[in-house]
PDB file of N, CA, C and O in Angstrom, chain B, residues numbered from 101:
ATOM      1  N   MET B 101      55.965  -3.982  36.324  1.00  0.00           N
ATOM      2  CA  MET B 101      57.362  -4.640  35.379  1.00  0.00           C
ATOM      3  C   MET B 101      56.724  -4.317  33.817  1.00  0.00           C
ATOM      4  O   MET B 101      55.685  -4.790  33.357  1.00  0.00           O
ATOM      5  N   ILE B 102      57.439  -3.594  33.308  1.00  0.00           N
ATOM      6  CA  ILE B 102      57.072  -3.265  31.567  1.00  0.00           C
ATOM      7  C   ILE B 102      57.128  -4.604  30.660  1.00  0.00           C
ATOM      8  O   ILE B 102      58.115  -5.318  30.488  1.00  0.00           O
ATOM      9  N   ASN B 103      55.989  -4.752  30.188  1.00  0.00           N
ATOM     10  CA  ASN B 103      56.164  -5.638  29.098  1.00  0.00           C
ATOM     11  C   ASN B 103      55.477  -5.093  27.677  1.00  0.00           C
ATOM     12  O   ASN B 103      55.147  -3.907  27.672  1.00  0.00           O
ATOM     13  N   LYS B 104      55.243  -5.872  26.484  1.00  0.00           N
ATOM     14  CA  LYS B 104      55.123  -5.398  25.094  1.00  0.00           C
ATOM     15  C   LYS B 104      53.960  -5.131  25.217  1.00  0.00           C
ATOM     16  O   LYS B 104      53.601  -4.134  24.591  1.00  0.00           O
ATOM     17  N   GLN B 105      52.843  -5.901  26.082  1.00  0.00           N
ATOM     18  CA  GLN B 105      51.468  -5.628  26.213  1.00  0.00           C
ATOM     19  C   GLN B 105      51.022  -4.191  26.737  1.00  0.00           C
ATOM     20  O   GLN B 105      50.088  -3.486  26.357  1.00  0.00           O
ATOM     21  N   ASN B 106      52.046  -3.959  27.797  1.00  0.00           N
ATOM     22  CA  ASN B 106      51.431  -2.586  28.637  1.00  0.00           C
ATOM     23  C   ASN B 106      52.385  -1.522  27.688  1.00  0.00           C
ATOM     24  O   ASN B 106      52.148  -0.314  27.691  1.00  0.00           O
ATOM     25  N   LEU B 107      53.248  -1.989  27.056  1.00  0.00           N
ATOM     26  CA  LEU B 107      53.929  -0.655  26.756  1.00  0.00           C
ATOM     27  C   LEU B 107      52.766  -0.394  25.021  1.00  0.00           C
ATOM     28  O   LEU B 107      52.468   0.717  24.585  1.00  0.00           O
ATOM     29  N   ILE B 108      52.542  -1.107  24.680  1.00  0.00           N
ATOM     30  CA  ILE B 108      51.409  -0.794  23.565  1.00  0.00           C
ATOM     31  C   ILE B 108      50.342  -0.277  24.157  1.00  0.00           C
ATOM     32  O   ILE B 108      49.860   0.712  23.605  1.00  0.00           O
ATOM     33  N   TYR B 109      49.681  -0.784  25.418  1.00  0.00           N
ATOM     34  CA  TYR B 109      48.227  -0.138  25.512  1.00  0.00           C
ATOM     35  C   TYR B 109      48.348   1.555  25.875  1.00  0.00           C
ATOM     36  O   TYR B 109      47.766   2.553  25.450  1.00  0.00           O
ATOM     37  N   TYR B 110      49.477   1.300  26.939  1.00  0.00           N
ATOM     38  CA  TYR B 110      49.553   2.913  27.382  1.00  0.00           C
ATOM     39  C   TYR B 110      50.065   3.906  26.065  1.00  0.00           C
ATOM     40  O   TYR B 110      49.835   5.070  25.737  1.00  0.00           O
ATOM     41  N   THR B 111      50.735   2.991  25.607  1.00  0.00           N
ATOM     42  CA  THR B 111      51.160   4.503  23.986  1.00  0.00           C
ATOM     43  C   THR B 111      49.686   4.705  23.578  1.00  0.00           C
ATOM     44  O   THR B 111      49.098   5.762  23.806  1.00  0.00           O
ATOM     45  N   SER B 112      49.064   3.563  22.916  1.00  0.00           N
ATOM     46  CA  SER B 112      47.643   3.795  22.306  1.00  0.00           C
ATOM     47  C   SER B 112      46.845   4.726  22.996  1.00  0.00           C
ATOM     48  O   SER B 112      46.212   5.604  22.410  1.00  0.00           O
ATOM     49  N   LEU B 113      46.849   4.494  24.821  1.00  0.00           N
ATOM     50  CA  LEU B 113      45.948   5.488  25.365  1.00  0.00           C
ATOM     51  C   LEU B 113      46.138   6.688  25.734  1.00  0.00           C
ATOM     52  O   LEU B 113      45.293   7.374  26.310  1.00  0.00           O
ATOM     53  N   CYS B 114      47.555   7.132  25.357  1.00  0.00           N
ATOM     54  CA  CYS B 114      47.809   8.396  25.593  1.00  0.00           C
ATOM     55  C   CYS B 114      47.961   9.030  23.956  1.00  0.00           C
ATOM     56  O   CYS B 114      48.115  10.237  23.769  1.00  0.00           O
ATOM     57  N   CYS B 115      47.895   8.044  22.838  1.00  0.00           N
ATOM     58  CA  CYS B 115      47.613   8.900  21.728  1.00  0.00           C
ATOM     59  C   CYS B 115      46.131   9.167  21.710  1.00  0.00           C
ATOM     60  O   CYS B 115      45.623  10.286  21.633  1.00  0.00           O
ATOM     61  N   ALA B 116      45.455   7.949  21.794  1.00  0.00           N
ATOM     62  CA  ALA B 116      43.797   8.050  21.811  1.00  0.00           C
ATOM     63  C   ALA B 116      43.421   9.479  22.723  1.00  0.00           C
ATOM     64  O   ALA B 116      42.831  10.394  22.150  1.00  0.00           O
ATOM     65  N   ILE B 117      43.763   9.588  24.022  1.00  0.00           N
ATOM     66  CA  ILE B 117      43.701  10.642  24.755  1.00  0.00           C
ATOM     67  C   ILE B 117      43.830  11.964  23.886  1.00  0.00           C
ATOM     68  O   ILE B 117      42.838  12.693  23.902  1.00  0.00           O
ATOM     69  N   TRP B 118      45.084  12.432  23.016  1.00  0.00           N
ATOM     70  CA  TRP B 118      45.265  13.206  22.582  1.00  0.00           C
ATOM     71  C   TRP B 118      44.727  13.580  21.483  1.00  0.00           C
ATOM     72  O   TRP B 118      44.674  14.702  20.979  1.00  0.00           O
ATOM     73  N   PHE B 119      44.323  12.571  21.123  1.00  0.00           N
ATOM     74  CA  PHE B 119      43.185  12.330  19.539  1.00  0.00           C
ATOM     75  C   PHE B 119      42.428  13.115  20.002  1.00  0.00           C
ATOM     76  O   PHE B 119      42.392  14.254  19.535  1.00  0.00           O
ATOM     77  N   ALA B 120      41.451  12.666  21.248  1.00  0.00           N
ATOM     78  CA  ALA B 120      40.301  12.890  21.129  1.00  0.00           C
ATOM     79  C   ALA B 120      39.997  14.532  21.818  1.00  0.00           C
ATOM     80  O   ALA B 120      38.930  15.145  21.809  1.00  0.00           O
ATOM     81  N   LEU B 121      41.410  14.992  22.429  1.00  0.00           N
ATOM     82  CA  LEU B 121      41.110  16.625  22.770  1.00  0.00           C
ATOM     83  C   LEU B 121      41.669  17.376  22.027  1.00  0.00           C
ATOM     84  O   LEU B 121      41.544  18.563  22.328  1.00  0.00           O
ATOM     85  N   THR B 122      42.525  17.049  20.742  1.00  0.00           N
ATOM     86  CA  THR B 122      42.760  17.897  19.632  1.00  0.00           C
ATOM     87  C   THR B 122      41.926  17.645  18.349  1.00  0.00           C
ATOM     88  O   THR B 122      42.104  18.403  17.395  1.00  0.00           O
ATOM     89  N   CYS B 123      41.241  16.872  18.279  1.00  0.00           N
ATOM     90  CA  CYS B 123      40.424  16.480  17.164  1.00  0.00           C
ATOM     91  C   CYS B 123      39.397  17.469  16.569  1.00  0.00           C
ATOM     92  O   CYS B 123      38.799  17.195  15.529  1.00  0.00           O
ATOM     93  N   GLY B 124      39.223  18.498  17.168  1.00  0.00           N
ATOM     94  CA  GLY B 124      38.187  19.438  17.039  1.00  0.00           C
ATOM     95  C   GLY B 124      38.797  20.371  16.562  1.00  0.00           C
ATOM     96  O   GLY B 124      37.890  21.170  16.327  1.00  0.00           O
ATOM     97  N   GLY B 125      40.161  21.051  16.104  1.00  0.00           N
ATOM     98  CA  GLY B 125      40.750  21.973  16.079  1.00  0.00           C
ATOM     99  C   GLY B 125      41.145  22.087  14.364  1.00  0.00           C
ATOM    100  O   GLY B 125      42.156  21.846  13.703  1.00  0.00           O
ATOM    101  N   TRP B 126      39.840  22.564  14.074  1.00  0.00           N
ATOM    102  CA  TRP B 126      39.784  22.756  12.195  1.00  0.00           C
ATOM    103  C   TRP B 126      40.108  24.067  11.440  1.00  0.00           C
ATOM    104  O   TRP B 126      39.991  24.436  10.271  1.00  0.00           O
ATOM    105  N   THR B 127      40.693  24.779  12.915  1.00  0.00           N
ATOM    106  CA  THR B 127      41.068  25.876  12.091  1.00  0.00           C
ATOM    107  C   THR B 127      42.612  25.468  11.492  1.00  0.00           C
ATOM    108  O   THR B 127      43.566  24.843  11.956  1.00  0.00           O
ATOM    109  N   TYR B 128      42.316  26.206  10.131  1.00  0.00           N
ATOM    110  CA  TYR B 128      43.270  26.335   8.987  1.00  0.00           C
ATOM    111  C   TYR B 128      43.387  24.998   8.970  1.00  0.00           C
ATOM    112  O   TYR B 128      44.615  24.926   8.919  1.00  0.00           O
ATOM    113  N   PHE B 129      42.910  23.584   8.976  1.00  0.00           N
ATOM    114  CA  PHE B 129      43.211  22.645   8.968  1.00  0.00           C
ATOM    115  C   PHE B 129      44.352  21.624   9.664  1.00  0.00           C
ATOM    116  O   PHE B 129      45.029  20.729   9.158  1.00  0.00           O
ATOM    117  N   ALA B 130      44.264  22.218  11.252  1.00  0.00           N
ATOM    118  CA  ALA B 130      45.288  22.263  11.702  1.00  0.00           C
ATOM    119  C   ALA B 130      45.242  20.891  12.519  1.00  0.00           C
ATOM    120  O   ALA B 130      46.120  20.537  13.306  1.00  0.00           O
ATOM    121  N   ASN B 131      43.966  20.097  12.182  1.00  0.00           N
ATOM    122  CA  ASN B 131      44.099  19.091  13.253  1.00  0.00           C
ATOM    123  C   ASN B 131      44.574  17.664  12.262  1.00  0.00           C
ATOM    124  O   ASN B 131      44.797  16.531  12.690  1.00  0.00           O
ATOM    125  N   LEU B 132      44.636  18.125  10.885  1.00  0.00           N
ATOM    126  CA  LEU B 132      45.122  17.102   9.825  1.00  0.00           C
ATOM    127  C   LEU B 132      46.651  16.830   9.762  1.00  0.00           C
ATOM    128  O   LEU B 132      47.210  15.942   9.118  1.00  0.00           O
ATOM    129  N   VAL B 133      47.535  18.308  11.014  1.00  0.00           N
ATOM    130  CA  VAL B 133      48.846  17.538  10.782  1.00  0.00           C
ATOM    131  C   VAL B 133      49.127  17.338  12.436  1.00  0.00           C
ATOM    132  O   VAL B 133      50.185  16.799  12.763  1.00  0.00           O
ATOM    133  N   ILE B 134      48.093  17.812  13.564  1.00  0.00           N
ATOM    134  CA  ILE B 134      48.315  17.403  14.744  1.00  0.00           C
ATOM    135  C   ILE B 134      47.437  16.127  15.549  1.00  0.00           C
ATOM    136  O   ILE B 134      47.713  15.527  16.588  1.00  0.00           O
ATOM    137  N   SER B 135      46.611  16.028  14.884  1.00  0.00           N
ATOM    138  CA  SER B 135      45.460  15.281  15.559  1.00  0.00           C
ATOM    139  C   SER B 135      45.310  13.753  14.960  1.00  0.00           C
ATOM    140  O   SER B 135      45.428  12.726  15.628  1.00  0.00           O
ATOM    141  N   TYR B 136      45.048  13.825  13.672  1.00  0.00           N
ATOM    142  CA  TYR B 136      45.068  12.757  12.608  1.00  0.00           C
ATOM    143  C   TYR B 136      46.170  11.966  12.648  1.00  0.00           C
ATOM    144  O   TYR B 136      45.780  10.852  13.000  1.00  0.00           O
ATOM    145  N   PRO B 137      47.158  11.960  12.499  1.00  0.00           N
ATOM    146  CA  PRO B 137      48.470  11.431  12.475  1.00  0.00           C
ATOM    147  C   PRO B 137      48.299  10.470  13.707  1.00  0.00           C
ATOM    148  O   PRO B 137      48.268   9.240  13.669  1.00  0.00           O
ATOM    149  N   ILE B 138      48.198  11.254  14.766  1.00  0.00           N
ATOM    150  CA  ILE B 138      48.367  10.866  16.231  1.00  0.00           C
ATOM    151  C   ILE B 138      47.096   9.579  16.224  1.00  0.00           C
ATOM    152  O   ILE B 138      47.405   8.437  16.563  1.00  0.00           O
ATOM    153  N   GLY B 139      45.925   9.861  15.877  1.00  0.00           N
ATOM    154  CA  GLY B 139      44.865   9.123  16.156  1.00  0.00           C
ATOM    155  C   GLY B 139      45.274   7.563  15.151  1.00  0.00           C
ATOM    156  O   GLY B 139      45.128   6.421  15.585  1.00  0.00           O
ATOM    157  N   LEU B 140      45.722   7.870  13.960  1.00  0.00           N
ATOM    158  CA  LEU B 140      46.379   7.053  13.100  1.00  0.00           C
ATOM    159  C   LEU B 140      47.232   5.943  13.805  1.00  0.00           C
ATOM    160  O   LEU B 140      47.019   4.742  13.638  1.00  0.00           O
ATOM    161  N   LEU B 141      48.267   6.479  14.648  1.00  0.00           N
ATOM    162  CA  LEU B 141      48.997   5.669  15.263  1.00  0.00           C
ATOM    163  C   LEU B 141      48.575   5.093  16.445  1.00  0.00           C
ATOM    164  O   LEU B 141      49.141   4.106  16.916  1.00  0.00           O
ATOM    165  N   SER B 142      47.571   5.661  16.992  1.00  0.00           N
ATOM    166  CA  SER B 142      46.639   4.948  18.076  1.00  0.00           C
ATOM    167  C   SER B 142      45.767   3.410  17.737  1.00  0.00           C
ATOM    168  O   SER B 142      45.595   2.357  18.351  1.00  0.00           O
ATOM    169  N   PHE B 143      45.352   3.972  16.401  1.00  0.00           N
ATOM    170  CA  PHE B 143      44.378   3.106  16.080  1.00  0.00           C
ATOM    171  C   PHE B 143      45.469   1.939  16.002  1.00  0.00           C
ATOM    172  O   PHE B 143      45.387   1.048  16.847  1.00  0.00           O
ATOM    173  N   VAL B 144      46.606   1.880  14.928  1.00  0.00           N
ATOM    174  CA  VAL B 144      47.426   0.894  14.649  1.00  0.00           C
ATOM    175  C   VAL B 144      47.950  -0.225  15.929  1.00  0.00           C
ATOM    176  O   VAL B 144      48.017  -1.454  15.957  1.00  0.00           O
ATOM    177  N   LEU B 145      48.298   0.918  17.010  1.00  0.00           N
ATOM    178  CA  LEU B 145      48.428   0.040  18.316  1.00  0.00           C
ATOM    179  C   LEU B 145      47.395  -0.467  18.721  1.00  0.00           C
ATOM    180  O   LEU B 145      47.267  -1.394  19.522  1.00  0.00           O
ATOM    181  N   TYR B 146      46.582   0.152  18.155  1.00  0.00           N
ATOM    182  CA  TYR B 146      44.982  -0.584  19.278  1.00  0.00           C
ATOM    183  C   TYR B 146      45.047  -1.821  18.399  1.00  0.00           C
ATOM    184  O   TYR B 146      44.817  -2.818  19.083  1.00  0.00           O
ATOM    185  N   ALA B 147      45.216  -2.031  17.471  1.00  0.00           N
ATOM    186  CA  ALA B 147      44.794  -3.124  16.284  1.00  0.00           C
ATOM    187  C   ALA B 147      45.959  -3.872  16.572  1.00  0.00           C
ATOM    188  O   ALA B 147      45.734  -5.050  16.851  1.00  0.00           O
ATOM    189  N   THR B 148      47.209  -3.493  16.581  1.00  0.00           N
ATOM    190  CA  THR B 148      47.815  -4.647  17.083  1.00  0.00           C
ATOM    191  C   THR B 148      48.017  -5.072  18.754  1.00  0.00           C
ATOM    192  O   THR B 148      48.743  -6.019  19.053  1.00  0.00           O
ATOM    193  N   GLY B 149      47.499  -4.496  19.498  1.00  0.00           N
ATOM    194  CA  GLY B 149      47.557  -4.704  21.197  1.00  0.00           C
ATOM    195  C   GLY B 149      46.107  -5.887  21.247  1.00  0.00           C
ATOM    196  O   GLY B 149      46.087  -6.950  21.868  1.00  0.00           O
ATOM    197  N   LYS B 150      45.057  -5.340  20.451  1.00  0.00           N
ATOM    198  CA  LYS B 150      44.038  -6.161  20.565  1.00  0.00           C
ATOM    199  C   LYS B 150      44.174  -7.773  20.251  1.00  0.00           C
ATOM    200  O   LYS B 150      43.637  -8.670  20.901  1.00  0.00           O
ATOM    201  N   LYS B 151      45.099  -7.935  18.992  1.00  0.00           N
ATOM    202  CA  LYS B 151      45.527  -9.130  18.826  1.00  0.00           C
ATOM    203  C   LYS B 151      46.269  -9.882  19.204  1.00  0.00           C
ATOM    204  O   LYS B 151      46.252 -11.095  18.996  1.00  0.00           O
ATOM    205  N   THR B 152      47.254  -9.095  19.995  1.00  0.00           N
ATOM    206  CA  THR B 152      48.696  -9.600  20.922  1.00  0.00           C
ATOM    207  C   THR B 152      48.039 -10.099  22.300  1.00  0.00           C
ATOM    208  O   THR B 152      48.254 -11.196  22.817  1.00  0.00           O
ATOM    209  N   ASP B 153      47.288  -9.198  22.746  1.00  0.00           N
ATOM    210  CA  ASP B 153      47.160  -8.868  24.522  1.00  0.00           C
ATOM    211  C   ASP B 153      45.769  -9.901  24.613  1.00  0.00           C
ATOM    212  O   ASP B 153      44.837  -9.932  23.810  1.00  0.00           O
ATOM    213  N   ASN B 154      45.938 -10.687  25.797  1.00  0.00           N
ATOM    214  CA  ASN B 154      45.046 -11.607  26.530  1.00  0.00           C
ATOM    215  C   ASN B 154      44.103 -11.008  27.353  1.00  0.00           C
ATOM    216  O   ASN B 154      43.087 -11.604  27.713  1.00  0.00           O
ATOM    217  N   ASN B 155      44.379  -9.836  27.685  1.00  0.00           N
ATOM    218  CA  ASN B 155      43.086  -8.733  28.153  1.00  0.00           C
ATOM    219  C   ASN B 155      42.629  -7.742  27.445  1.00  0.00           C
ATOM    220  O   ASN B 155      42.974  -6.564  27.345  1.00  0.00           O
ATOM    221  N   GLN B 156      41.669  -8.471  26.885  1.00  0.00           N
ATOM    222  CA  GLN B 156      41.172  -7.764  25.704  1.00  0.00           C
ATOM    223  C   GLN B 156      40.179  -6.625  26.334  1.00  0.00           C
ATOM    224  O   GLN B 156      40.022  -5.597  25.676  1.00  0.00           O
ATOM    225  N   LYS B 157      39.587  -6.755  27.430  1.00  0.00           N
ATOM    226  CA  LYS B 157      38.439  -5.374  27.759  1.00  0.00           C
ATOM    227  C   LYS B 157      39.265  -4.533  27.980  1.00  0.00           C
ATOM    228  O   LYS B 157      38.682  -3.480  27.724  1.00  0.00           O
ATOM    229  N   ARG B 158      40.594  -4.228  28.400  1.00  0.00           N
ATOM    230  CA  ARG B 158      41.091  -3.146  28.847  1.00  0.00           C
ATOM    231  C   ARG B 158      40.808  -2.288  27.316  1.00  0.00           C
ATOM    232  O   ARG B 158      40.263  -1.210  27.553  1.00  0.00           O
ATOM    233  N   TYR B 159      40.978  -2.448  26.270  1.00  0.00           N
ATOM    234  CA  TYR B 159      41.127  -1.665  24.911  1.00  0.00           C
ATOM    235  C   TYR B 159      39.658  -1.014  24.672  1.00  0.00           C
ATOM    236  O   TYR B 159      39.498  -0.325  23.664  1.00  0.00           O
ATOM    237  N   ARG B 160      38.719  -1.190  25.463  1.00  0.00           N
ATOM    238  CA  ARG B 160      37.590  -0.398  25.104  1.00  0.00           C
ATOM    239  C   ARG B 160      37.714   0.835  25.258  1.00  0.00           C
ATOM    240  O   ARG B 160      37.226   1.588  24.415  1.00  0.00           O
ATOM    241  N   ILE B 161      38.386   1.331  26.354  1.00  0.00           N
ATOM    242  CA  ILE B 161      38.509   2.607  26.413  1.00  0.00           C
ATOM    243  C   ILE B 161      39.126   3.230  25.161  1.00  0.00           C
ATOM    244  O   ILE B 161      38.666   4.324  24.834  1.00  0.00           O
ATOM    245  N   ILE B 162      40.072   2.718  24.432  1.00  0.00           N
ATOM    246  CA  ILE B 162      40.557   3.454  23.598  1.00  0.00           C
ATOM    247  C   ILE B 162      39.752   3.397  22.750  1.00  0.00           C
ATOM    248  O   ILE B 162      39.622   4.517  22.256  1.00  0.00           O
ATOM    249  N   LYS B 163      38.875   2.401  22.121  1.00  0.00           N
ATOM    250  CA  LYS B 163      38.271   2.261  21.309  1.00  0.00           C
ATOM    251  C   LYS B 163      37.050   3.496  20.896  1.00  0.00           C
ATOM    252  O   LYS B 163      36.756   4.091  19.859  1.00  0.00           O
ATOM    253  N   PHE B 164      36.489   3.504  22.468  1.00  0.00           N
ATOM    254  CA  PHE B 164      35.731   4.560  22.588  1.00  0.00           C
ATOM    255  C   PHE B 164      36.174   6.428  22.394  1.00  0.00           C
ATOM    256  O   PHE B 164      35.528   7.409  22.026  1.00  0.00           O
ATOM    257  N   LEU B 165      37.612   6.210  22.867  1.00  0.00           N
ATOM    258  CA  LEU B 165      38.053   7.661  22.975  1.00  0.00           C
ATOM    259  C   LEU B 165      38.181   7.902  21.234  1.00  0.00           C
ATOM    260  O   LEU B 165      37.834   8.910  20.619  1.00  0.00           O
ATOM    261  N   LEU B 166      38.704   6.823  20.754  1.00  0.00           N
ATOM    262  CA  LEU B 166      38.677   6.904  18.525  1.00  0.00           C
ATOM    263  C   LEU B 166      37.493   7.466  18.112  1.00  0.00           C
ATOM    264  O   LEU B 166      37.246   8.507  17.504  1.00  0.00           O
ATOM    265  N   MET B 167      36.698   6.444  18.623  1.00  0.00           N
ATOM    266  CA  MET B 167      35.248   6.852  17.987  1.00  0.00           C
ATOM    267  C   MET B 167      34.510   8.116  18.298  1.00  0.00           C
ATOM    268  O   MET B 167      33.882   8.717  17.427  1.00  0.00           O
ATOM    269  N   GLY B 168      34.571   8.438  19.288  1.00  0.00           N
ATOM    270  CA  GLY B 168      33.895   9.769  20.055  1.00  0.00           C
ATOM    271  C   GLY B 168      35.005  10.730  19.198  1.00  0.00           C
ATOM    272  O   GLY B 168      34.489  11.473  18.362  1.00  0.00           O
ATOM    273  N   GLY B 169      36.236  10.773  19.308  1.00  0.00           N
ATOM    274  CA  GLY B 169      36.971  11.585  18.740  1.00  0.00           C
ATOM    275  C   GLY B 169      36.677  11.660  16.718  1.00  0.00           C
ATOM    276  O   GLY B 169      36.366  12.650  16.056  1.00  0.00           O
ATOM    277  N   ILE B 170      36.825  10.816  16.434  1.00  0.00           N
ATOM    278  CA  ILE B 170      36.276  10.895  14.944  1.00  0.00           C
ATOM    279  C   ILE B 170      34.749  11.341  14.949  1.00  0.00           C
ATOM    280  O   ILE B 170      34.536  12.019  13.944  1.00  0.00           O
ATOM    281  N   ILE B 171      33.904  11.228  15.537  1.00  0.00           N
ATOM    282  CA  ILE B 171      32.525  11.531  15.428  1.00  0.00           C
ATOM    283  C   ILE B 171      32.642  12.897  15.768  1.00  0.00           C
ATOM    284  O   ILE B 171      32.208  13.545  14.816  1.00  0.00           O
ATOM    285  N   PHE B 172      33.172  13.924  17.027  1.00  0.00           N
ATOM    286  CA  PHE B 172      33.232  15.160  17.160  1.00  0.00           C
ATOM    287  C   PHE B 172      34.137  15.987  16.380  1.00  0.00           C
ATOM    288  O   PHE B 172      34.002  17.199  16.555  1.00  0.00           O
ATOM    289  N   SER B 173      35.257  15.511  15.350  1.00  0.00           N
ATOM    290  CA  SER B 173      35.683  15.996  14.415  1.00  0.00           C
ATOM    291  C   SER B 173      34.747  16.028  13.372  1.00  0.00           C
ATOM    292  O   SER B 173      34.474  17.226  13.290  1.00  0.00           O
ATOM    293  N   LEU B 174      34.068  15.410  12.495  1.00  0.00           N
ATOM    294  CA  LEU B 174      32.912  15.679  12.126  1.00  0.00           C
ATOM    295  C   LEU B 174      31.994  16.357  12.095  1.00  0.00           C
ATOM    296  O   LEU B 174      31.618  16.942  11.079  1.00  0.00           O
ATOM    297  N   LEU B 175      31.340  16.429  13.415  1.00  0.00           N
ATOM    298  CA  LEU B 175      30.427  17.415  13.848  1.00  0.00           C
ATOM    299  C   LEU B 175      30.552  18.663  13.814  1.00  0.00           C
ATOM    300  O   LEU B 175      29.715  19.542  13.611  1.00  0.00           O
ATOM    301  N   VAL B 176      32.492  18.746  14.185  1.00  0.00           N
ATOM    302  CA  VAL B 176      32.822  20.267  14.486  1.00  0.00           C
ATOM    303  C   VAL B 176      33.283  20.807  12.910  1.00  0.00           C
ATOM    304  O   VAL B 176      33.384  22.028  12.797  1.00  0.00           O
ATOM    305  N   LEU B 177      33.566  19.972  11.694  1.00  0.00           N
ATOM    306  CA  LEU B 177      33.911  20.119  10.258  1.00  0.00           C
ATOM    307  C   LEU B 177      32.484  20.608   9.595  1.00  0.00           C
ATOM    308  O   LEU B 177      32.409  21.655   8.953  1.00  0.00           O
ATOM    309  N   LEU B 178      31.307  19.696   9.830  1.00  0.00           N
ATOM    310  CA  LEU B 178      30.247  19.882   9.392  1.00  0.00           C
ATOM    311  C   LEU B 178      29.685  21.179   9.930  1.00  0.00           C
ATOM    312  O   LEU B 178      29.277  22.021   9.129  1.00  0.00           O
ATOM    313  N   GLY B 179      29.626  21.436  11.470  1.00  0.00           N
ATOM    314  CA  GLY B 179      29.292  23.062  11.683  1.00  0.00           C
ATOM    315  C   GLY B 179      30.219  24.266  10.905  1.00  0.00           C
ATOM    316  O   GLY B 179      29.729  25.322  10.504  1.00  0.00           O
ATOM    317  N   PHE B 180      31.622  23.905  10.776  1.00  0.00           N
ATOM    318  CA  PHE B 180      32.090  25.327   9.903  1.00  0.00           C
ATOM    319  C   PHE B 180      31.365  25.091   8.597  1.00  0.00           C
ATOM    320  O   PHE B 180      31.202  26.100   7.910  1.00  0.00           O
ATOM    321  N   VAL B 181      30.935  24.038   8.162  1.00  0.00           N
ATOM    322  CA  VAL B 181      30.838  24.041   6.426  1.00  0.00           C
ATOM    323  C   VAL B 181      29.367  24.513   6.470  1.00  0.00           C
ATOM    324  O   VAL B 181      28.908  25.116   5.500  1.00  0.00           O
ATOM    325  N   ILE B 182      28.707  24.291   7.427  1.00  0.00           N
ATOM    326  CA  ILE B 182      27.086  24.695   7.507  1.00  0.00           C
ATOM    327  C   ILE B 182      26.935  26.236   7.441  1.00  0.00           C
ATOM    328  O   ILE B 182      26.431  26.911   6.543  1.00  0.00           O
ATOM    329  N   PHE B 183      27.670  26.747   8.976  1.00  0.00           N
ATOM    330  CA  PHE B 183      27.437  27.751   9.318  1.00  0.00           C
ATOM    331  C   PHE B 183      28.590  29.055   9.153  1.00  0.00           C
ATOM    332  O   PHE B 183      28.455  30.168   9.663  1.00  0.00           O
ATOM    333  N   GLU B 184      29.404  28.735   8.557  1.00  0.00           N
ATOM    334  CA  GLU B 184      30.850  28.852   7.574  1.00  0.00           C
ATOM    335  C   GLU B 184      31.595  30.276   8.710  1.00  0.00           C
ATOM    336  O   GLU B 184      31.624  31.497   8.555  1.00  0.00           O
ATOM    337  N   ILE B 185      32.017  29.536   9.615  1.00  0.00           N
ATOM    338  CA  ILE B 185      32.350  30.376  11.101  1.00  0.00           C
ATOM    339  C   ILE B 185      33.692  30.328  10.291  1.00  0.00           C
ATOM    340  O   ILE B 185      34.712  30.837  10.756  1.00  0.00           O
TER     341      ILE B 185
END
């Protein structure tokens, strides 16, 4: 059965996976258009779901995907700045 909490969770999870897979694309700053808006949407849905859902343990994977994506994105950007690739 589809309820509001499941819809928020699965939408946020899909957006977090998309963000984690595309966050390293700093070529021509493409990830600012492709990745970060979806990551922001995932974070908003994550925060909304975390407040309203009774089963908050399932939101840990979304948090790890978002944090990992941000760390990876910043490391790739730092690599581009340092090595001027």
